[in-house]
Biopython code that builds the backbone (N, CA, C, O; Angstrom):
import numpy as np
from Bio.PDB.StructureBuilder import StructureBuilder

atoms = [
    (1, "UNK", "N", (26.026, 122.317, 58.489)),
    (1, "UNK", "CA", (26.776, 122.819, 57.353)),
    (1, "UNK", "C", (25.906, 123.739, 56.489)),
    (1, "UNK", "O", (26.360, 124.796, 56.053)),
    (2, "UNK", "N", (24.666, 123.337, 56.247)),
    (2, "UNK", "CA", (23.782, 124.171, 55.432)),
    (2, "UNK", "C", (23.494, 125.487, 56.148)),
    (2, "UNK", "O", (23.372, 126.529, 55.505)),
    (3, "UNK", "N", (23.383, 125.445, 57.489)),
    (3, "UNK", "CA", (23.144, 126.676, 58.243)),
    (3, "UNK", "C", (24.303, 127.655, 58.081)),
    (3, "UNK", "O", (24.099, 128.864, 57.970)),
    (4, "UNK", "N", (25.521, 127.117, 58.068)),
    (4, "UNK", "CA", (26.696, 127.969, 57.886)),
    (4, "UNK", "C", (26.690, 128.609, 56.499)),
    (4, "UNK", "O", (27.003, 129.790, 56.351)),
    (5, "UNK", "N", (26.335, 127.826, 55.492)),
    (5, "UNK", "CA", (26.293, 128.369, 54.130)),
    (5, "UNK", "C", (25.193, 129.418, 53.993)),
    (5, "UNK", "O", (25.382, 130.437, 53.328)),
    (6, "UNK", "N", (24.049, 129.169, 54.621)),
    (6, "UNK", "CA", (22.965, 130.155, 54.568)),
    (6, "UNK", "C", (23.369, 131.444, 55.278)),
    (6, "UNK", "O", (23.030, 132.538, 54.826)),
    (7, "UNK", "N", (24.092, 131.316, 56.385)),
    (7, "UNK", "CA", (24.577, 132.500, 57.093)),
    (7, "UNK", "C", (25.561, 133.280, 56.222)),
    (7, "UNK", "O", (25.537, 134.511, 56.207)),
    (8, "UNK", "N", (26.419, 132.573, 55.504)),
    (8, "UNK", "CA", (27.367, 133.236, 54.609)),
    (8, "UNK", "C", (26.635, 133.924, 53.462)),
    (8, "UNK", "O", (27.023, 135.016, 53.049)),
    (9, "UNK", "N", (25.572, 133.290, 52.939)),
    (9, "UNK", "CA", (24.773, 133.926, 51.883)),
    (9, "UNK", "C", (24.130, 135.215, 52.394)),
    (9, "UNK", "O", (24.109, 136.225, 51.691)),
    (10, "UNK", "N", (23.606, 135.177, 53.619)),
    (10, "UNK", "CA", (23.012, 136.384, 54.210)),
    (10, "UNK", "C", (24.059, 137.485, 54.364)),
    (10, "UNK", "O", (23.783, 138.657, 54.113)),
    (11, "UNK", "N", (25.262, 137.094, 54.780)),
    (11, "UNK", "CA", (26.335, 138.071, 54.943)),
    (11, "UNK", "C", (26.679, 138.725, 53.612)),
    (11, "UNK", "O", (26.838, 139.943, 53.540)),
    (12, "UNK", "N", (26.794, 137.924, 52.563)),
    (12, "UNK", "CA", (27.068, 138.493, 51.237)),
    (12, "UNK", "C", (25.938, 139.422, 50.808)),
    (12, "UNK", "O", (26.187, 140.507, 50.284)),
    (13, "UNK", "N", (24.690, 138.995, 51.031)),
    (13, "UNK", "CA", (23.538, 139.828, 50.662)),
    (13, "UNK", "C", (23.575, 141.163, 51.408)),
    (13, "UNK", "O", (23.326, 142.215, 50.819)),
    (14, "UNK", "N", (23.886, 141.116, 52.702)),
    (14, "UNK", "CA", (23.956, 142.343, 53.493)),
    (14, "UNK", "C", (25.089, 143.248, 53.020)),
    (14, "UNK", "O", (24.930, 144.467, 52.958)),
    (15, "UNK", "N", (26.227, 142.653, 52.686)),
    (15, "UNK", "CA", (27.348, 143.445, 52.176)),
    (15, "UNK", "C", (26.989, 144.109, 50.852)),
    (15, "UNK", "O", (27.320, 145.273, 50.627)),
    (16, "UNK", "N", (26.315, 143.373, 49.983)),
    (16, "UNK", "CA", (25.892, 143.929, 48.695)),
    (16, "UNK", "C", (24.950, 145.109, 48.918)),
    (16, "UNK", "O", (25.074, 146.138, 48.254)),
    (17, "UNK", "N", (24.021, 144.964, 49.839)),
    (17, "UNK", "CA", (23.091, 146.065, 50.145)),
    (17, "UNK", "C", (23.845, 147.276, 50.678)),
    (17, "UNK", "O", (23.555, 148.410, 50.297)),
    (18, "UNK", "N", (24.804, 147.038, 51.552)),
    (18, "UNK", "CA", (25.583, 148.138, 52.117)),
    (18, "UNK", "C", (26.378, 148.858, 51.026)),
    (18, "UNK", "O", (26.414, 150.088, 50.996)),
    (19, "UNK", "N", (27.011, 148.102, 50.138)),
    (19, "UNK", "CA", (27.780, 148.725, 49.055)),
    (19, "UNK", "C", (26.871, 149.513, 48.119)),
    (19, "UNK", "O", (27.260, 150.578, 47.640)),
    (20, "UNK", "N", (25.678, 149.015, 47.853)),
    (20, "UNK", "CA", (24.735, 149.758, 47.001)),
    (20, "UNK", "C", (24.340, 151.080, 47.652)),
    (20, "UNK", "O", (24.264, 152.113, 46.987)),
    (21, "UNK", "N", (24.087, 151.034, 48.966)),
    (21, "UNK", "CA", (23.745, 152.270, 49.679)),
    (21, "UNK", "C", (24.905, 153.261, 49.625)),
    (21, "UNK", "O", (24.703, 154.459, 49.429)),
    (22, "UNK", "N", (26.123, 152.745, 49.801)),
    (22, "UNK", "CA", (27.290, 153.625, 49.759)),
    (22, "UNK", "C", (27.455, 154.285, 48.392)),
    (22, "UNK", "O", (27.879, 155.437, 48.305)),
    (23, "UNK", "N", (27.124, 153.563, 47.334)),
    (23, "UNK", "CA", (27.251, 154.129, 45.991)),
    (23, "UNK", "C", (26.283, 155.287, 45.761)),
    (23, "UNK", "O", (26.475, 156.080, 44.839)),
    (24, "UNK", "N", (25.252, 155.388, 46.586)),
    (24, "UNK", "CA", (24.291, 156.491, 46.468)),
    (24, "UNK", "C", (24.723, 157.722, 47.250)),
    (24, "UNK", "O", (23.980, 158.701, 47.319)),
    (25, "UNK", "N", (25.913, 157.688, 47.841)),
    (25, "UNK", "CA", (26.423, 158.828, 48.598)),
    (25, "UNK", "C", (27.492, 159.546, 47.779)),
    (25, "UNK", "O", (27.892, 159.086, 46.710)),
    (26, "UNK", "N", (27.942, 160.680, 48.303)),
    (26, "UNK", "CA", (29.021, 161.420, 47.633)),
    (26, "UNK", "C", (30.337, 160.713, 47.914)),
    (26, "UNK", "O", (30.718, 160.510, 49.066)),
    (27, "UNK", "N", (31.017, 160.346, 46.848)),
    (27, "UNK", "CA", (32.281, 159.623, 46.975)),
    (27, "UNK", "C", (33.309, 160.204, 46.018)),
    (27, "UNK", "O", (32.972, 160.788, 44.988)),
    (28, "UNK", "N", (34.565, 160.030, 46.385)),
    (28, "UNK", "CA", (35.623, 160.378, 45.439)),
    (28, "UNK", "C", (35.666, 159.286, 44.375)),
    (28, "UNK", "O", (35.093, 158.211, 44.553)),
    (29, "UNK", "N", (36.338, 159.567, 43.290)),
    (29, "UNK", "CA", (36.466, 158.561, 42.229)),
    (29, "UNK", "C", (37.149, 157.301, 42.753)),
    (29, "UNK", "O", (36.760, 156.183, 42.414)),
    (30, "UNK", "N", (38.165, 157.496, 43.579)),
    (30, "UNK", "CA", (38.890, 156.358, 44.145)),
    (30, "UNK", "C", (37.973, 155.513, 45.028)),
    (30, "UNK", "O", (37.980, 154.285, 44.934)),
    (31, "UNK", "N", (37.180, 156.167, 45.889)),
    (31, "UNK", "CA", (36.255, 155.437, 46.762)),
    (31, "UNK", "C", (35.201, 154.690, 45.950)),
    (31, "UNK", "O", (34.890, 153.534, 46.235)),
    (32, "UNK", "N", (34.660, 155.357, 44.943)),
    (32, "UNK", "CA", (33.628, 154.738, 44.101)),
    (32, "UNK", "C", (34.190, 153.508, 43.385)),
    (32, "UNK", "O", (33.537, 152.467, 43.319)),
    (33, "UNK", "N", (35.387, 153.635, 42.858)),
    (33, "UNK", "CA", (36.025, 152.511, 42.170)),
    (33, "UNK", "C", (36.243, 151.337, 43.125)),
    (33, "UNK", "O", (36.004, 150.184, 42.768)),
    (34, "UNK", "N", (36.699, 151.641, 44.337)),
    (34, "UNK", "CA", (36.921, 150.595, 45.335)),
    (34, "UNK", "C", (35.619, 149.880, 45.683)),
    (34, "UNK", "O", (35.576, 148.651, 45.734)),
    (35, "UNK", "N", (34.560, 150.648, 45.921)),
    (35, "UNK", "CA", (33.277, 150.059, 46.310)),
    (35, "UNK", "C", (32.682, 149.254, 45.163)),
    (35, "UNK", "O", (32.118, 148.183, 45.391)),
    (36, "UNK", "N", (32.797, 149.746, 43.943)),
    (36, "UNK", "CA", (32.290, 148.986, 42.795)),
    (36, "UNK", "C", (33.028, 147.659, 42.647)),
    (36, "UNK", "O", (32.426, 146.643, 42.302)),
    (37, "UNK", "N", (34.331, 147.673, 42.908)),
    (37, "UNK", "CA", (35.116, 146.436, 42.847)),
    (37, "UNK", "C", (34.660, 145.463, 43.936)),
    (37, "UNK", "O", (34.472, 144.275, 43.675)),
    (38, "UNK", "N", (34.486, 145.973, 45.149)),
    (38, "UNK", "CA", (34.035, 145.124, 46.255)),
    (38, "UNK", "C", (32.636, 144.580, 45.984)),
    (38, "UNK", "O", (32.351, 143.424, 46.297)),
    (39, "UNK", "N", (31.769, 145.392, 45.411)),
    (39, "UNK", "CA", (30.416, 144.959, 45.077)),
    (39, "UNK", "C", (30.463, 143.812, 44.076)),
    (39, "UNK", "O", (29.745, 142.823, 44.220)),
    (40, "UNK", "N", (31.298, 143.948, 43.080)),
    (40, "UNK", "CA", (31.453, 142.889, 42.083)),
    (40, "UNK", "C", (31.989, 141.606, 42.723)),
    (40, "UNK", "O", (31.521, 140.511, 42.411)),
    (41, "UNK", "N", (32.962, 141.745, 43.609)),
    (41, "UNK", "CA", (33.527, 140.579, 44.294)),
    (41, "UNK", "C", (32.485, 139.890, 45.169)),
    (41, "UNK", "O", (32.410, 138.662, 45.204)),
    (42, "UNK", "N", (31.683, 140.683, 45.873)),
    (42, "UNK", "CA", (30.639, 140.113, 46.736)),
    (42, "UNK", "C", (29.598, 139.371, 45.910)),
    (42, "UNK", "O", (29.165, 138.282, 46.286)),
    (43, "UNK", "N", (29.198, 139.957, 44.787)),
    (43, "UNK", "CA", (28.213, 139.295, 43.922)),
    (43, "UNK", "C", (28.753, 137.965, 43.409)),
    (43, "UNK", "O", (28.044, 136.958, 43.407)),
    (44, "UNK", "N", (30.004, 137.967, 42.977)),
    (44, "UNK", "CA", (30.617, 136.734, 42.468)),
    (44, "UNK", "C", (30.703, 135.676, 43.557)),
    (44, "UNK", "O", (30.392, 134.507, 43.327)),
    (45, "UNK", "N", (31.126, 136.092, 44.740)),
    (45, "UNK", "CA", (31.241, 135.151, 45.853)),
    (45, "UNK", "C", (29.873, 134.585, 46.219)),
    (45, "UNK", "O", (29.746, 133.395, 46.506)),
    (46, "UNK", "N", (28.856, 135.432, 46.208)),
    (46, "UNK", "CA", (27.508, 134.976, 46.531)),
    (46, "UNK", "C", (26.996, 133.995, 45.478)),
    (46, "UNK", "O", (26.378, 132.985, 45.817)),
    (47, "UNK", "N", (27.249, 134.286, 44.216)),
    (47, "UNK", "CA", (26.813, 133.383, 43.144)),
    (47, "UNK", "C", (27.505, 132.025, 43.249)),
    (47, "UNK", "O", (26.865, 130.987, 43.078)),
    (48, "UNK", "N", (28.815, 132.027, 43.530)),
    (48, "UNK", "CA", (29.546, 130.759, 43.677)),
    (48, "UNK", "C", (29.010, 129.957, 44.858)),
    (48, "UNK", "O", (28.803, 128.747, 44.758)),
    (49, "UNK", "N", (28.789, 130.645, 45.978)),
    (49, "UNK", "CA", (28.290, 129.964, 47.166)),
    (49, "UNK", "C", (26.880, 129.430, 46.934)),
    (49, "UNK", "O", (26.568, 128.310, 47.339)),
    (50, "UNK", "N", (26.036, 130.210, 46.294)),
    (50, "UNK", "CA", (24.671, 129.762, 46.006)),
    (50, "UNK", "C", (24.689, 128.551, 45.087)),
    (50, "UNK", "O", (23.909, 127.617, 45.272)),
    (51, "UNK", "N", (25.571, 128.562, 44.102)),
    (51, "UNK", "CA", (25.659, 127.434, 43.167)),
    (51, "UNK", "C", (26.126, 126.167, 43.869)),
    (51, "UNK", "O", (25.669, 125.073, 43.541)),
    (52, "UNK", "N", (27.027, 126.305, 44.827)),
    (52, "UNK", "CA", (27.501, 125.114, 45.536)),
    (52, "UNK", "C", (26.513, 124.667, 46.608)),
    (52, "UNK", "O", (26.466, 123.486, 46.954)),
    (53, "UNK", "N", (25.729, 125.596, 47.134)),
    (53, "UNK", "CA", (24.747, 125.256, 48.167)),
    (53, "UNK", "C", (23.503, 124.634, 47.558)),
    (53, "UNK", "O", (22.951, 123.676, 48.099)),
    (54, "UNK", "N", (23.065, 125.177, 46.440)),
    (54, "UNK", "CA", (21.867, 124.706, 45.759)),
    (54, "UNK", "C", (22.243, 124.303, 44.338)),
    (54, "UNK", "O", (21.949, 125.039, 43.396)),
    (55, "UNK", "N", (22.882, 123.158, 44.165)),
    (55, "UNK", "CA", (23.408, 122.793, 42.840)),
    (55, "UNK", "C", (22.341, 122.494, 41.798)),
    (55, "UNK", "O", (22.609, 122.624, 40.603)),
    (56, "UNK", "N", (21.155, 122.103, 42.204)),
    (56, "UNK", "CA", (20.116, 121.772, 41.232)),
    (56, "UNK", "C", (19.237, 122.982, 40.969)),
    (56, "UNK", "O", (18.395, 123.346, 41.791)),
    (57, "UNK", "N", (19.438, 123.586, 39.839)),
    (57, "UNK", "CA", (18.579, 124.691, 39.436)),
    (57, "UNK", "C", (18.065, 124.401, 38.046)),
    (57, "UNK", "O", (18.754, 123.802, 37.221)),
    (58, "UNK", "N", (16.884, 124.822, 37.808)),
    (58, "UNK", "CA", (16.272, 124.623, 36.510)),
    (58, "UNK", "C", (16.083, 125.986, 35.880)),
    (58, "UNK", "O", (15.356, 126.829, 36.407)),
    (59, "UNK", "N", (16.734, 126.200, 34.762)),
    (59, "UNK", "CA", (16.647, 127.483, 34.089)),
    (59, "UNK", "C", (15.989, 127.298, 32.739)),
    (59, "UNK", "O", (16.319, 126.385, 31.982)),
    (60, "UNK", "N", (15.048, 128.187, 32.455)),
    (60, "UNK", "CA", (14.415, 128.192, 31.152)),
    (60, "UNK", "C", (15.226, 129.085, 30.240)),
    (60, "UNK", "O", (15.658, 130.160, 30.655)),
    (61, "UNK", "N", (15.439, 128.672, 29.027)),
    (61, "UNK", "CA", (16.139, 129.567, 28.098)),
    (61, "UNK", "C", (15.363, 130.867, 27.939)),
    (61, "UNK", "O", (14.136, 130.858, 27.834)),
    (62, "UNK", "N", (16.072, 131.968, 27.923)),
    (62, "UNK", "CA", (15.441, 133.286, 27.856)),
    (62, "UNK", "C", (14.579, 133.420, 26.612)),
    (62, "UNK", "O", (13.500, 134.010, 26.671)),
    (63, "UNK", "N", (15.029, 132.890, 25.503)),
    (63, "UNK", "CA", (14.260, 133.053, 24.262)),
    (63, "UNK", "C", (12.888, 132.400, 24.368)),
    (63, "UNK", "O", (11.941, 132.866, 23.735)),
    (64, "UNK", "N", (12.758, 131.332, 25.152)),
    (64, "UNK", "CA", (11.453, 130.685, 25.307)),
    (64, "UNK", "C", (10.553, 131.465, 26.252)),
    (64, "UNK", "O", (9.337, 131.498, 26.067)),
    (65, "UNK", "N", (11.131, 132.079, 27.242)),
    (65, "UNK", "CA", (10.339, 132.835, 28.209)),
    (65, "UNK", "C", (9.761, 134.089, 27.571)),
    (65, "UNK", "O", (8.606, 134.437, 27.817)),
    (66, "UNK", "N", (10.557, 134.770, 26.754)),
    (66, "UNK", "CA", (10.134, 136.038, 26.186)),
    (66, "UNK", "C", (9.589, 135.927, 24.769)),
    (66, "UNK", "O", (9.232, 136.938, 24.165)),
    (67, "UNK", "N", (9.521, 134.734, 24.240)),
    (67, "UNK", "CA", (9.006, 134.559, 22.878)),
    (67, "UNK", "C", (7.503, 134.804, 22.861)),
    (67, "UNK", "O", (6.797, 134.475, 23.814)),
    (68, "UNK", "N", (7.031, 135.378, 21.781)),
    (68, "UNK", "CA", (5.592, 135.573, 21.638)),
    (68, "UNK", "C", (4.971, 134.256, 21.207)),
    (68, "UNK", "O", (5.561, 133.531, 20.406)),
    (69, "UNK", "N", (3.802, 133.938, 21.718)),
    (69, "UNK", "CA", (3.181, 132.659, 21.363)),
    (69, "UNK", "C", (2.793, 132.625, 19.892)),
    (69, "UNK", "O", (2.357, 133.624, 19.321)),
    (70, "UNK", "N", (2.959, 131.474, 19.304)),
    (70, "UNK", "CA", (2.568, 131.297, 17.902)),
    (70, "UNK", "C", (1.096, 130.932, 17.850)),
    (70, "UNK", "O", (0.493, 130.616, 18.876)),
    (71, "UNK", "N", (0.526, 130.973, 16.678)),
    (71, "UNK", "CA", (-0.888, 130.627, 16.511)),
    (71, "UNK", "C", (-1.126, 129.183, 16.920)),
    (71, "UNK", "O", (-2.181, 128.866, 17.469)),
    (72, "UNK", "N", (-0.167, 128.304, 16.664)),
    (72, "UNK", "CA", (-0.315, 126.894, 17.027)),
    (72, "UNK", "C", (-0.329, 126.713, 18.539)),
    (72, "UNK", "O", (-1.069, 125.880, 19.061)),
    (73, "UNK", "N", (0.491, 127.493, 19.243)),
    (73, "UNK", "CA", (0.578, 127.356, 20.689)),
    (73, "UNK", "C", (-0.662, 127.898, 21.381)),
    (73, "UNK", "O", (-1.035, 127.417, 22.451)),
    (74, "UNK", "N", (-1.304, 128.896, 20.781)),
    (74, "UNK", "CA", (-2.473, 129.519, 21.388)),
    (74, "UNK", "C", (-3.684, 128.609, 21.282)),
    (74, "UNK", "O", (-4.486, 128.541, 22.213)),
    (75, "UNK", "N", (-3.830, 127.912, 20.170)),
    (75, "UNK", "CA", (-5.016, 127.075, 19.975)),
    (75, "UNK", "C", (-4.855, 125.719, 20.585)),
    (75, "UNK", "O", (-5.766, 124.895, 20.507)),
]
sb = StructureBuilder()
sb.init_structure("model")
sb.init_model(0)
sb.init_chain("A")
sb.init_seg("    ")
for serial, (resi, resn, name, xyz) in enumerate(atoms, 1):
    if name == "N":
        sb.init_residue(resn, " ", resi, " ")
    sb.init_atom(name, np.array(xyz, "f"), 0.0, 1.0, " ", f" {name:<3s}", serial, name[0])
structure = sb.get_structure()
């Protein structure tokens, strides 16, 4: 089951790469809009699948990561 999910994640990643490459080509407005929509859908699908495949993630709040150290923290 995990192998199937990993294969699906790879497929989404490959599709995202392909859509990004296509966006760097000459496209009509209609084509560009379609590809941007598909890119967004692929990203969402990949995020949902990743969240269900790897449910335990540890995220640091952004404000703590980018905060400048205080004098107390440095000493």
